[in-house]
N, C-alpha and C positions, 0 to 999 in steps of 0.2 A: 504494500500500500504506500501511497505517497500523499503528502499534503499538497493541495492545489489551490483551494479557495479558503481563505480565512475571513470570516464575517466581522464587520465592525458596524454596529448600529449607529446611525447618525441622524440628527434632527433635521438636516437640510442637505440634500445630496449636492447641490451646486456649491454651497458654502464648504462642504467637506472636500469636494474635488479641488477647489481653490486652495484650501489649507494644505492638503496632502501633497499637492503638486508644487504650488508656488512657494510655500513656506518650508515644508519638509524636504522637498526635492524629489519626491516620488514621480513616476511617469504614468500617465494615463494609458491603460492597456485596452479596456473595452468600455464602450459607452453606447448601449443599445436601448431603444424604447422598450419598456416592459409594463404595459398597461399605463396607469397614470404616473408610474415611476420609471426608473431606468435600471438596467443591469450595468452597474458602474464599478469598474475595477481599476486599481493602480498597482504598480510594482515598484519595488525598491531597486535602484540601479546597483546597490551594494549587496542585495539579498540573494537568496537562492533562486536560481533560474527557474522560471515557470510558476513560482508561487505568487498568487494574486490576493490582494486585500480587497474584499468586496465592501463597498460603501453602501450598506443596507438601509433602506428607508424604514423608519419606525411607523409602520401603518397599523400596528397592533398595540392597543393601549397597555397591556401588561408589559410590553417591551419598554415603553416610556417609563413606567413605574420602576421597572428593574434597573434601567440605565440611571435614573435619578437617584435611586437608593445606593447604587454603587458609588456614584459621584459624591453624594452627600457623606457617605461613610469613608471616603478617601481611598476606595479600592480601585486599582487600575483595571481597565477593560482589557489591556494587553500590555506587552513589554516589547520594546524595540532595543536592539543591541547597538552599541556604539563602540568604535575602536578608539575614539578620543572624546570622552564625555565632556571634558572641560571646553574643548573647541566647539563641540555641538551645542553645549549650553550657552556659550557666549554668542554664537551665530543665531540661534533661535531666539534668545532673549532680545538681541538687537532687532530681530524681525517682529517683535511684539508678542511672542509666545509667553503665556502666563505659566510660571513655575510655582510649585509648592515647596519652596526652599532652594537650597543649593546642592550640588552633587555631594553625597556623603558616603564615606567608606562604611560598608556593612559586611564585615567579614571578607569573603572572597570576591565581593563585587563593590562597585561604586554606583550609586543610583540616585535618581531624582525624578519626581513626578511632574508632568506638565499637562495642561488642559489642551485638548485638540480643537476647541472652539465649536465643537459639534455635540457636546454633552458627555464627553469621555475624558477620563484620566488615563494617561499613558505613562508607564514606568520606563524611563530611559536608563539602560543598564550597561555598564562596562565591566566585563569579567576581569579579574586580576591577571 
């Protein structure tokens, strides 16, 4: 088995596409009409080839409740790996990304949470 599609619930697909491409530097892979929404995926140029992040619309009320509960509790929806967390932190902070603190050493990793502007917290992690 292989990982191919990883879903990220977002409150607005257009806003999410702008954030994930213009701010994080991901690349749009697929953008197809899908009813009133879109099948919208991005890839990381530094990530595993073929793995796509699906920017999923929250058309289901329980999904909105779940996303908000995670956000309010400070629980990340996903984790992204960095090879230079301090450089990524500085670049993203300069681009206006909201962080929940500064990169902190936590045993074998250095990590910091940031908001994706679409209702999610992302844990940015650099392994030791």
